[in-house]
N, C-alpha and C positions, 0 to 999 in steps of 0.2 A: 676534486682532489686538493690536497694541501699545498701543492707546489705548482708553480707556473710551468714546470717541465711538462706537465700533462695538458697544457692549453691547446686550443685549436690552432694557434699560430705555430706552436712547435710541431704539431702533427702535420700541418701543411708543409713545413720546412722539410720534414723527413720524407713525406710521401712523394713530393715532386721529384727528388733525386732518386728515390727508390725505383722509379720507372726504368732507369738504366739498368739496374741490377736484375729487376724482374725480367727484362728482355734478354739480357746477356746470359742469364743462368737458366733459361727456359729448358735447356737440355740437360741440366744438372741431375745427377742421380738422387734418388730419394731413398733413405734408409728406413726400412719397415720398423715401426715403433716396436713391434713385438720382438724384434731381434736384438734390441738395444736395451740393456739393463745397467743401472748404476753399479759401480765396481764395489767390491767388498774391500773395506779399508781396515787397517790395523790401528786400533785406538790405544792411546796411553792417557796420561793425565790431562784433564781439561783446564781451560783458562787462558786468557790473553798472554801471548808470549811463550806458551808451552808448546813445544814441537809435538804434533799429534801423530807422527808416522814413526813407528818403531823399526828397528833393524838398520838404521842409518849408521854410518861410520865415518871416521875422518878420511878414510880412503875415498868413499863416494863423495864426500864434500869436496875433496880436492879435485875429483873428476868433474864436478859441476862447475868449479871455478874456471876450468879450462875450456868450457863450452864456447863454441863460436857460432855466429848467425847461421841458421839452417840446420842446427843440430838440436837435440832435445836435452833438457836438464830437469827431468821430473822431480829429482830430489830437492830442488829449490822451491817446489810448490807444496805448501802444507795441505794436508788432507784431513779435513775434519768430518766427523760422522755424527749427525743428530741421532738422539735415542729417545727413550721414554722421558728422560729428564730434561729434554730440550723442549720447553713448553712455550709455544708461540701464542698462546691465548692470554688476553687480559679480559677475564670474565668470559663473555660469550663471543668476543670479537678476536679474530686472529690478526696478529700484526707482524710484519717483517721487521727487521732490525734497522731502525733509523739512527740510533745512537747507543753507545754502550755505557753503562754505569760503571765507571772505574776511577780508582784514585791515581792511576798511572797517567802521567801527562803525555798521552799519545793521541795522534790525529791520523786518520787514513785518507789519502788522496786516491780518487778513483776516476777512471776515464772510460766513457762509453763510446762504442763504435757507432757510427752512423750509416747511412747508405752510400757514402763515398769513402774513398781510401783514407782521407784524413792525414794527420801529421804525426803518426806514431813514432817514427824514427827521431824526429826533432824533440818530441816530448821526452823520449828515453835518453837523448843526449843530455838534456837539461837535468833530469833526474839523476843521471849518473855522475854529473859534475858534482853533485852533492852527496854522492854515495847512497842514494835512496832507491828503494824498490816500491813498486806501486801495483795497483790492481786495475786490469783492463778487462772490461765486460764486452764480450764479442758475440755478435750474431753469427749463425751458420752461414748466412748469405755473405757476410763480410769475410769470413774465413775462407770461403770458396773463391772469392774474388781476390783474396790476398794471402794465399797459402804461405809464401815466403815470409811476409811480414808477421804472420801468426807465429811461425816457428822462431822468428827472431826475437819477438817479445818474450818468449819462454826462455830462449837460449841466453838472453841478456839478464836473466834472473828475476824477471817480473812475473806475477801470477796472473792467470786469465780466469774469467768467470763467464758464466752462461747468460746471454742476453736474448735467448729464443732464436728461432730460425729466421723469422721475417718481421719481427717487431710488432706483433698484434697486441691489442689490449686483452689481457688474460681473462677478465671477468666476463667478456663476451664469448668465450670459448667453451665448448664442452669439456668435460674432464678428459675424454680421450684425446681431444686436440691439444689440450695443455700438455699432456704427457708426451704426445708426439713432438711438440715444439722443444721440450726439455730434453728428451732422449736423443732426437736426431742431432741436436747441437752439441750434446755431450759427446756423441760418436764422432762427429766431424773433427772436434778438438783432439780427441783421442787418437784418431787416425793421423792427424798432422803432427801432433807433439808428444804423444804417449802420456798426456796429462789426463788425469781423472779429475775434472772440475767439481767443486763442491759449493760454489757461491753463485747465487742467481739474482739478477736485477730485473724487476718487472718493467717491461716496455711502458713508457709514459708514466711510470710510477703507479699504474693502475693495479689494484689487487682486491681480493675478496677472501672470505674464509675458505672457499673451495679452492682458490688459487694458491693460498698459503699452504693448505693441506697437500695439494699436488706436488708442490715444490719439495716439501719435507719427505713425501712418499718416494720421491726419486733421489733422496739422499742429499738434498741441498738446503742451504740456508738462504732465506730471502733477505736481500740487502737493499735497503733504500738509501737515504742520505739525510743529513741534518743540516748541511750548508750547501745551498744550491747556487752555483756561480752564475747561472743563467747565461752562460757564455755563448750559447747557440743563437742569441739575439744579435751577436756581432755588433755590439754598441761601441766597442773600443777597449783598448787594454786596460786603461786606468779604471774604468768602471767595474771591470771584472775584479781587479786587484782590491779596490775599495769594498766591493760587495762581499768578498770572501773574508778579508782581514777584519772588517767591522761588523761581520754577521753576529747577531745576538746569540746564536747557537754554537759559535766557535769555541771549543773548549775540550777538555779531556773526554775521549770517547767519541769525538765528532767524526762523521764521514762526509768528505767533500765531493761533490759531483761536478765533473767537467767533461767535455766532449772532445774527441780526437779530431773531428772535422770542423770545429769552430775556428773561425779565422784568427782571432787574437789570443787563443789559449796558450800557445807556445810563448809568445811575447810577454804574457802576463805571468807565466808560471814561475820564473825565477824569483821575482819579487814576492809572489805569494809564498813560496818556499822560505825565503828569507824572513818574511813577516811572521809566519807561523813559528819558525824556530826562535825568533827574537822574543816571542811570547813565552818561551820556555817549553814548547811542545816537541816531542819526538815524532817524526813521520814514519808510519809503518804501513805495510800492506793490510787489507781488510782482514785476512785470515789471522793475523797476529793481534788484531785489536778485539775481536769478538770472543765470547765464551763458547766452547764446543758443546758442553753439556751442563746440566745442573743450573739452569736459569729459568726465568719467567719474563714475560714482557708486561709493561704497563700500557695504558691507553694511548700514551704519547709516543709509543714505539721505542721505548728505552729497553735495552736488554739488561736485566738485573740478575746478578748472581743469587742463588738460593742461600 
């Protein structure tokens, strides 16, 4: 893979603490994949920054602003729907979205759930200090272990994305297993928050043509990253800050990867935000950065408007 996020060290870091969840959720319910289908969304004009959900009103927006932890605020989460013009292929190779080709000076921050609770509340406190919304990619295992935190992420106006049930490498799965991982996680989020997710991050960053196709079949966009903080190494606050702010790929359309369970991420986050903004970039959720339709991919994973 292109990124250290998929290295054997990272897999070991996840798998060790995952044993706790595996044991504690042994009695969890399983949603039959056949009974879970992606929602039907109402589409409008596509493109970064364009609201894709019709039927919204000032009244509903006001209700969303009054949400409190433990309640839902689905109107705050953009719903994008891929169609025939959403072309994930660069030649014969399917690519998820690593970066968006755009003239808008926008960058997205994203946070992946690990096998432990992590520091979602502290991360959100920092984001809200700067009036920012971000994207949290959650596994079904994490949401079942942390249902109130899942609700709070949405209630505080952030968006949630699908990160599979149990963080397997998708290219190693059958198509049926991929669909189960996608659909079951979708339903867990729907039951907890009433949100129909539309963004998916491949565990370990591993993907294949079949995996990208399965994601789109379920009504999702595959989202990778162009700036990897590698915060999971827990090397220290300043290393994370320097790695992100000095990254060669940091620019318009970049997607930054961080982790909720990484030790130094909260302490590095504020300076990362300040540094990105000082460079002239607006920080937005992933769904506001990407194109909904009428795009194609290049071999480097850039999403390019037609």
